[in-house]
C-alpha positions as CSV (number, residue, x, y, z in Angstrom):
1,X,-27.3,-198.6,-25.4
2,X,-30.0,-201.2,-25.2
3,X,-32.5,-198.6,-24.1
4,X,-31.7,-196.5,-27.2
5,X,-32.2,-199.4,-29.5
6,X,-35.5,-200.3,-27.9
7,X,-36.6,-196.6,-28.3
8,X,-35.7,-196.6,-32.0
9,X,-37.5,-199.9,-32.6
10,X,-40.6,-198.6,-30.9
11,X,-40.5,-195.4,-32.9
12,X,-40.1,-197.3,-36.2
13,X,-43.0,-199.6,-35.5
14,X,-45.2,-196.8,-34.3
15,X,-44.3,-194.8,-37.4
16,X,-45.2,-197.7,-39.6
17,X,-48.5,-198.1,-37.9
18,X,-49.1,-194.3,-38.1
19,X,-48.3,-194.2,-41.8
20,X,-50.6,-197.1,-42.5
21,X,-53.4,-195.6,-40.5
22,X,-53.0,-192.2,-42.3
23,X,-52.9,-194.1,-45.7
24,X,-56.2,-195.7,-44.8
25,X,-57.7,-192.4,-43.7
26,X,-56.3,-190.3,-46.6
27,X,-57.0,-192.5,-49.6
28,X,-55.9,-189.8,-52.1
29,X,-52.5,-189.5,-50.5
30,X,-51.9,-193.2,-50.0
31,X,-48.8,-194.8,-51.4
32,X,-50.1,-198.4,-51.1
33,X,-49.8,-200.5,-47.9
34,X,-46.0,-201.0,-48.2
35,X,-45.3,-197.4,-49.2
36,X,-47.4,-196.1,-46.3
37,X,-45.6,-198.4,-43.9
38,X,-42.1,-197.6,-45.1
39,X,-42.6,-193.8,-45.3
40,X,-44.3,-194.0,-41.9
41,X,-41.4,-195.9,-40.4
42,X,-38.9,-193.4,-41.7
43,X,-40.9,-190.5,-40.5
44,X,-41.6,-192.1,-37.2
45,X,-37.9,-192.7,-36.7
46,X,-36.9,-189.2,-37.6
47,X,-39.6,-187.4,-35.6
48,X,-39.2,-189.8,-32.7
49,X,-35.5,-189.0,-32.5
50,X,-36.1,-185.3,-32.7
51,X,-38.7,-185.5,-30.0
52,X,-36.4,-187.6,-27.8
53,X,-33.6,-185.0,-28.2
54,X,-35.9,-182.1,-27.5
55,X,-37.8,-183.6,-24.5
56,X,-34.9,-185.7,-23.2
57,X,-35.7,-188.3,-20.6
58,X,-39.2,-188.6,-19.2
59,X,-39.8,-186.7,-16.0
60,X,-41.3,-189.6,-14.1
61,X,-40.2,-190.4,-10.6
62,X,-40.5,-194.2,-11.0
63,X,-37.0,-195.1,-10.0
64,X,-37.7,-198.9,-9.8
65,X,-39.2,-198.9,-13.4
66,X,-36.3,-196.8,-14.8
67,X,-33.8,-199.0,-13.1
68,X,-35.4,-202.1,-14.7
69,X,-35.2,-200.4,-18.1
70,X,-38.9,-199.9,-18.4
71,X,-39.6,-196.1,-18.5
72,X,-43.3,-195.7,-19.3
73,X,-42.9,-192.0,-20.1
74,X,-40.2,-192.7,-22.7
75,X,-42.3,-195.5,-24.3
76,X,-45.3,-193.3,-24.5
77,X,-43.2,-190.4,-25.9
78,X,-41.8,-192.8,-28.5
79,X,-45.2,-194.2,-29.4
80,X,-46.8,-190.8,-29.9
81,X,-43.8,-189.2,-31.6
82,X,-43.3,-192.2,-33.9
83,X,-47.0,-192.5,-34.8
84,X,-47.6,-188.9,-35.4
85,X,-44.3,-188.5,-37.3
86,X,-45.2,-191.5,-39.4
87,X,-48.6,-190.2,-40.3
88,X,-47.3,-186.7,-41.2
89,X,-44.4,-188.1,-43.2
90,X,-46.7,-190.4,-45.2
91,X,-49.1,-187.5,-45.9
92,X,-46.2,-185.2,-47.0
93,X,-44.7,-187.9,-49.3
94,X,-48.1,-188.7,-50.7
95,X,-48.8,-185.0,-51.4
96,X,-45.4,-184.6,-53.1
97,X,-46.0,-187.7,-55.2
98,X,-49.5,-186.4,-56.3
99,X,-48.1,-183.0,-57.2
100,X,-45.3,-184.5,-59.3
101,X,-47.8,-186.7,-61.1
102,X,-50.0,-183.8,-62.1
103,X,-47.1,-181.6,-63.4
């Protein structure tokens, strides 16, 4: 259970970072610093969990690292999935907000 909690925390943090980075890169879709981080964290958590369910455990043969609770493959999967998910979620929410403000 501890490993799952760590994975979710990594996904949320990576999502917040991804959302903030996307907000900085896509100024017209930005929701503000807090909005970018929150929407990124939500998206990172959701996409990270979906990615973890689809890919399952990392296919590394590092038995000592896995036994110690440090699975580098899972951490990288969570970082990438959370970051990309956070960036995409922030962009989608920003685009929806912009479309609603025009109409």
